[in-house]
C-alpha positions as CSV (number, residue, x, y, z in Angstrom):
1,M,204.1,58.5,44.9
2,V,202.3,56.6,47.1
3,K,198.5,58.3,48.6
4,K,198.0,57.7,51.9
5,W,194.4,56.3,52.6
6,R,193.1,57.7,55.1
7,S,191.6,60.7,56.5
8,R,192.9,63.5,58.4
9,R,189.6,63.4,60.3
10,L,190.2,59.7,62.0
11,D,193.4,61.8,63.9
12,R,190.7,64.0,65.8
13,L,188.3,61.5,66.9
14,G,189.9,61.3,70.1
15,S,191.9,58.0,72.2
16,S,191.5,54.6,70.6
17,I,192.2,53.5,74.2
18,F,189.1,51.2,74.0
19,A,191.2,49.3,70.8
20,E,193.8,48.9,73.1
21,V,192.0,47.9,76.5
22,I,191.1,44.8,74.0
23,A,194.5,44.6,72.7
24,W,196.3,44.1,76.2
25,K,193.1,42.1,77.1
26,N,193.7,39.6,74.2
27,E,197.7,39.5,75.2
28,A,196.7,38.8,78.5
29,A,194.3,35.7,77.7
30,E,197.2,35.0,75.4
31,R,199.4,34.5,78.9
32,G,196.5,31.7,80.1
33,L,195.4,35.0,82.8
34,D,191.0,34.4,83.5
35,V,190.2,38.1,82.0
36,I,187.5,39.6,83.8
37,S,185.8,42.0,81.8
38,L,185.1,45.5,83.8
39,D,185.9,48.0,81.2
40,I,183.2,47.6,77.9
41,G,179.7,48.4,79.7
42,T,177.2,45.6,77.7
43,P,174.5,45.3,79.7
44,A,174.2,42.1,82.2
45,C,171.0,40.2,80.7
46,P,169.2,39.5,77.5
47,P,165.8,41.0,77.0
48,S,162.8,39.2,78.8
49,E,161.8,36.0,77.0
50,E,158.5,38.1,75.8
51,V,160.8,40.4,73.6
52,R,162.7,37.8,72.7
53,S,159.6,35.5,71.8
54,A,158.2,38.9,70.1
55,L,161.7,39.3,67.8
56,S,161.2,35.6,66.6
57,E,158.0,35.9,65.6
58,A,158.6,39.3,64.0
59,C,161.6,37.5,62.0
60,L,159.0,35.2,60.6
61,V,157.0,38.3,58.9
62,P,157.5,38.7,55.0
63,G,157.1,41.8,54.9
64,H,159.3,42.5,57.8
65,Y,162.3,42.5,54.9
66,Q,161.3,45.3,53.5
67,Y,163.2,48.7,53.7
68,P,161.9,49.8,56.7
69,G,162.6,53.7,56.3
70,T,164.0,55.7,58.5
71,H,161.6,57.5,60.5
72,G,160.4,54.5,62.3
73,S,157.4,52.5,62.6
74,P,154.1,53.7,63.5
75,R,154.0,51.3,66.4
76,F,157.2,52.0,67.5
77,R,157.1,55.4,67.6
78,E,153.7,54.9,69.1
79,A,155.1,53.3,71.9
80,A,157.9,55.2,72.4
81,A,155.2,58.8,73.1
82,R,152.9,56.4,75.3
83,W,156.2,55.2,77.4
84,I,157.5,59.0,77.5
85,R,154.1,60.1,78.7
86,R,154.3,57.1,81.7
87,R,157.8,58.2,82.5
88,F,158.1,61.7,82.4
89,G,154.7,63.2,82.0
90,V,155.4,64.7,78.8
91,E,153.4,64.9,75.3
92,L,154.4,63.8,72.5
93,D,153.5,63.9,68.8
94,P,154.6,60.6,67.7
95,N,154.8,61.5,64.0
96,R,156.7,64.8,64.4
97,E,158.5,64.0,67.9
98,V,159.6,60.7,67.4
99,L,162.3,58.9,65.4
100,S,164.0,56.3,65.7
101,L,167.5,55.4,65.6
102,M,170.1,52.7,65.6
103,G,170.6,53.2,68.9
104,T,171.7,56.7,70.6
105,Q,175.1,56.4,69.5
106,D,173.8,56.6,65.9
107,G,171.7,59.8,66.7
108,L,174.7,61.4,68.3
109,G,176.9,60.8,66.3
110,H,175.6,62.2,63.0
111,L,173.9,64.6,64.4
112,A,176.3,66.9,64.1
113,L,176.5,66.5,60.0
114,A,172.2,67.8,60.4
115,V,172.7,70.7,62.2
116,T,175.9,72.6,62.0
117,D,178.0,73.6,59.3
118,P,181.8,73.7,59.1
119,G,183.4,76.5,61.5
120,D,180.4,75.9,64.5
121,S,181.1,74.7,67.7
122,A,180.0,72.3,70.4
123,L,179.8,73.3,73.6
124,L,180.8,69.1,75.2
125,P,181.2,67.6,78.9
126,D,184.8,66.9,79.9
127,P,184.2,64.5,80.5
128,G,181.7,62.9,78.1
129,Y,181.8,59.3,76.1
130,P,184.0,59.6,73.1
131,V,181.4,59.8,70.1
132,Y,180.2,63.1,71.7
133,Q,183.5,64.2,70.2
134,A,183.4,62.0,67.0
135,G,180.6,62.9,65.9
136,L,182.0,66.9,65.7
137,A,185.4,65.5,64.0
138,V,183.2,63.8,61.4
139,A,181.5,67.1,61.1
140,G,184.5,69.6,61.1
141,V,183.2,71.1,63.9
142,E,185.2,72.6,66.9
143,T,184.7,71.8,70.5
144,V,184.5,74.2,73.4
145,P,184.8,71.7,76.3
146,L,182.7,72.0,79.5
147,P,184.6,70.7,82.2
148,L,182.6,68.8,84.7
149,L,184.4,69.0,88.3
150,E,184.4,66.6,91.3
151,E,184.1,69.3,93.4
152,N,180.7,70.7,91.9
153,G,179.0,67.6,91.6
154,Y,180.2,67.0,88.0
155,L,177.3,69.7,87.3
156,P,178.4,72.0,85.0
157,D,179.5,75.9,85.3
158,F,177.5,77.2,82.2
159,D,178.5,80.5,83.1
160,A,182.8,80.0,83.1
161,V,182.0,79.1,79.2
162,P,183.9,81.9,77.6
163,E,181.3,85.0,76.5
164,E,183.3,85.2,73.3
165,A,182.7,81.2,72.5
166,W,179.0,81.5,72.6
167,S,178.6,82.8,69.1
168,K,180.2,80.3,67.2
169,I,178.3,77.9,69.6
170,K,175.4,75.7,67.6
171,F,174.3,73.0,70.6
172,M,175.3,72.2,74.3
173,L,175.6,68.7,74.9
174,L,174.4,66.9,78.4
175,N,174.5,63.8,79.4
176,Y,173.0,63.1,83.0
177,P,172.8,60.4,84.6
178,S,176.4,60.6,83.2
179,N,178.7,58.3,81.5
180,P,181.1,57.8,82.8
181,L,180.6,60.0,86.0
182,S,177.6,57.8,87.0
183,A,176.6,61.6,88.1
184,V,173.0,62.8,88.5
185,A,171.0,65.9,87.9
186,D,167.7,67.1,89.0
187,R,164.9,68.8,87.4
188,A,166.2,72.0,89.0
189,F,169.2,71.8,87.3
190,F,167.7,71.1,83.6
191,E,165.6,74.6,83.9
192,R,168.4,76.5,84.8
193,A,170.2,74.7,81.3
194,V,166.8,75.1,78.8
195,A,167.2,78.8,80.4
196,V,170.8,79.1,79.2
197,A,170.1,77.6,76.0
198,R,167.0,80.0,75.3
199,R,169.3,83.3,77.0
200,R,172.5,82.1,73.8
201,G,170.2,80.8,71.3
202,V,171.5,77.3,71.2
203,L,170.3,74.0,70.9
204,L,170.7,71.7,73.8
205,V,170.9,68.2,73.2
206,H,170.4,66.1,76.1
207,D,171.2,62.0,76.1
208,N,169.2,60.2,78.6
209,A,170.6,56.5,77.9
210,Y,170.8,55.9,81.6
211,S,167.1,57.3,82.4
212,E,165.9,53.7,84.3
213,M,169.4,53.2,85.7
214,A,170.0,55.3,88.7
215,F,169.8,54.6,92.7
216,D,169.1,54.9,96.0
217,G,165.1,55.9,94.9
218,F,166.2,58.7,92.6
219,R,164.2,59.3,89.5
220,P,166.3,60.9,87.0
221,P,164.0,63.8,84.7
222,S,164.0,64.3,80.8
223,V,164.8,67.7,79.9
224,L,161.4,68.0,78.6
225,E,159.6,68.0,81.7
226,V,160.9,71.9,81.2
227,P,158.2,74.1,80.3
228,G,158.8,75.1,76.8
229,A,161.7,73.6,76.8
230,I,160.8,71.4,73.6
231,E,161.2,74.9,71.9
232,V,164.5,74.3,72.3
233,A,165.4,70.8,73.3
234,V,165.9,67.3,71.8
235,E,166.5,63.7,74.1
236,F,167.8,60.6,73.6
237,H,166.8,57.2,74.7
238,S,168.4,54.0,74.7
239,M,167.1,50.4,74.2
240,S,170.2,48.9,74.5
241,K,170.7,49.5,78.9
242,S,167.2,50.2,79.9
243,F,165.6,47.4,77.8
244,H,169.2,44.7,77.8
245,M,168.8,45.6,74.2
246,A,172.6,46.5,73.1
247,G,173.2,44.0,70.4
248,S,169.7,44.7,68.6
249,R,171.1,47.9,68.1
250,I,167.6,50.9,68.9
251,G,166.8,53.5,70.0
252,F,164.6,56.7,69.2
253,A,165.3,60.3,69.8
254,V,162.5,63.0,70.7
255,G,161.7,66.7,71.3
256,N,162.2,69.4,68.5
257,P,160.5,68.5,65.4
258,D,162.3,70.8,63.2
259,V,165.7,69.1,64.8
260,L,164.0,65.8,64.3
261,G,163.1,66.0,60.8
262,T,167.0,67.4,59.8
263,L,168.7,64.6,61.1
264,R,165.9,62.2,59.9
265,A,167.0,64.0,56.4
266,L,170.4,63.2,56.7
267,K,169.5,59.8,57.8
268,E,167.3,59.1,54.7
269,N,170.5,59.7,52.9
270,L,172.6,57.3,55.0
271,D,171.2,54.3,56.0
272,F,167.3,52.7,55.9
273,G,166.5,52.6,58.9
274,V,166.3,50.0,61.7
275,F,165.0,46.2,60.9
276,L,161.4,46.2,61.0
277,A,160.8,42.9,63.8
278,V,163.7,44.4,66.0
279,Q,161.4,47.4,66.3
280,E,158.4,45.1,67.3
281,A,160.0,43.3,69.3
282,A,161.3,47.4,71.0
283,A,158.1,48.3,71.0
284,V,156.8,45.4,72.9
285,A,159.7,46.2,75.7
286,L,157.9,49.7,76.1
287,E,154.4,48.8,76.4
288,R,155.4,45.7,78.8
289,D,157.1,48.8,80.8
290,I,154.7,50.8,80.8
291,E,151.9,48.1,81.9
292,N,154.5,46.6,85.1
293,P,157.4,48.9,85.5
294,Q,161.0,47.0,86.3
295,P,163.9,49.1,86.1
296,A,167.0,47.9,85.4
297,S,168.3,49.8,88.3
298,A,167.6,47.6,90.5
299,I,170.0,44.6,88.8
300,Y,172.7,47.0,88.7
301,E,172.3,49.0,92.1
302,R,172.7,45.2,93.7
303,R,175.5,45.3,92.3
304,R,177.3,48.3,92.5
305,D,176.2,47.7,96.5
306,L,178.1,44.5,96.4
307,F,180.9,45.8,94.3
308,V,181.9,49.0,96.3
309,N,181.4,47.4,99.5
310,A,184.7,44.5,98.4
311,L,186.6,47.3,97.1
312,R,186.4,49.3,100.4
313,A,187.4,46.3,102.3
314,E,190.1,45.5,100.3
315,G,191.2,49.0,101.2
316,W,190.2,50.9,98.2
317,D,187.8,53.9,99.1
318,V,185.5,53.7,96.0
319,P,183.0,56.4,95.6
320,L,179.2,55.5,96.0
321,P,177.8,55.9,92.1
322,R,174.8,57.4,92.2
323,A,173.4,56.2,88.5
324,T,174.4,53.7,85.5
325,M,176.6,50.8,85.9
326,F,179.9,52.7,86.0
327,A,181.7,53.4,88.9
328,W,184.3,56.3,88.6
329,T,186.9,56.4,90.7
330,P,190.7,58.0,91.2
331,V,193.6,55.7,91.0
332,P,195.9,55.6,94.0
333,A,198.5,58.2,94.4
334,G,201.4,57.7,92.1
335,W,199.5,56.8,88.8
336,T,198.1,57.5,86.2
337,S,195.0,56.5,84.2
338,R,196.8,54.6,81.4
339,G,199.6,52.7,83.7
340,F,197.1,51.7,86.7
341,A,194.4,50.2,83.9
342,R,197.7,48.5,81.8
343,R,199.4,47.0,85.1
344,L,196.3,46.2,86.5
345,L,195.3,43.6,83.6
346,E,198.6,42.7,83.2
347,A,198.9,41.4,86.4
348,E,195.7,39.9,87.0
349,G,193.3,40.2,84.4
350,V,190.8,42.5,85.2
351,A,190.2,45.4,82.2
352,V,188.9,48.8,83.4
353,V,188.9,52.0,80.9
354,P,190.9,54.7,82.0
355,G,190.2,57.8,82.9
356,N,191.6,60.2,79.7
357,A,189.8,57.8,77.3
358,F,186.8,60.1,78.5
359,G,188.8,63.9,78.1
360,E,191.3,65.7,79.4
361,R,189.4,66.0,83.0
362,G,189.5,61.9,83.0
363,E,193.0,61.8,83.8
364,G,193.5,60.1,87.0
365,Y,190.5,57.8,87.3
366,V,189.5,55.2,85.8
367,R,185.6,53.5,84.8
368,I,184.3,50.0,86.2
369,A,181.6,48.4,84.4
370,V,180.0,46.3,86.8
371,V,178.7,44.3,84.0
372,E,179.9,40.8,85.4
373,P,177.6,38.6,87.5
374,E,177.9,38.8,91.2
375,E,180.8,35.8,91.7
376,R,182.8,37.7,88.9
377,L,182.6,41.0,91.1
378,L,183.6,39.7,94.0
379,E,186.6,37.6,92.2
380,A,187.5,40.9,90.2
381,A,187.9,43.1,94.0
382,R,190.0,40.3,95.3
383,R,192.3,40.5,92.5
384,I,191.8,44.7,92.6
385,G,192.8,44.4,96.8
386,R,195.9,42.2,96.5
387,F,197.1,44.3,93.5
388,L,197.1,47.5,95.6
389,R,199.1,45.2,98.1
390,E,201.5,43.8,96.3
391,N,202.5,47.2,94.2
392,G,201.4,50.2,96.4
393,P,201.0,53.8,94.8
394,V,204.2,53.5,92.5
395,P,204.0,56.0,88.9
396,G,202.5,54.5,86.6
């Protein structure tokens, strides 16, 4: 008898479409196509020279090669607390209310293992970032979808959650600015969300990875700005998007100290924390942003305007994103998400992500990452326009 060396948990991890798109890109490249990658949301720029110099210098410190510990270095946690105070006006105890992470995906992926038991459930946005579902799958926790509909501005209707579902829901997860939807939420929304969390006795988890990437003058709030929110909420912040440190794998969580302590206890059994040299560089990034804020939004707002206007000139009326590095747009009539994405890549070498990679309600959309240089975005728009003219609204 041959045993299967694969856990059934992997079958619950959700769509493998990201791996599929990579395979499609490889096939297109092998056929000689010049591939423009608008699928993966990798930052457009490296960190500043000052941050890179800090990392280089810190790599030469002998003591930084010891196990760093999962809590995070005092300097990094204190810098994160000061940055939160400057940016959102929220006071935090860096010893109890800040936790370093190997990127927000690390914390979000492990959270369910730390705060839930099999048989519990969690409320997740649909569409939503795939790691949310993956974390529940690994923990053996059921998903209660929270539909995000275009007609509601992609904000959830908490009253539509079935009454009987609340008794098993351990936490609800929100993400604004949203990946993949590029939607935003104001403080009044978070006041309602905190009130729901209190009334229902659930933890409110907010993924705020794109807090510095909103457009047209909008400044995304923190859920912790709501008075008393720290009693029921934790929030995740990313150095990847706001500070161009994606490959360094560092982020942090803030909020309820009991929840952060529980997540830290889990991680103490799984890893030894973030390389101290990376924490030094991240602290420099935060400290310089406190002194002289230069939000990443300026880069992506310029690219958004350029790319969306170019697509509209080609005849595709793409909605204008409110935030993030993504455009979330309906596919032309007659196409499925997957069919459109694959045919576009095969024909023109432009890679985008089918919307159903982000959940059932993502069908009929694609996510386009405006991460290439401006001239490449204009070239992508020209190719997409040619594809639409030559193919028309045929079934995918």
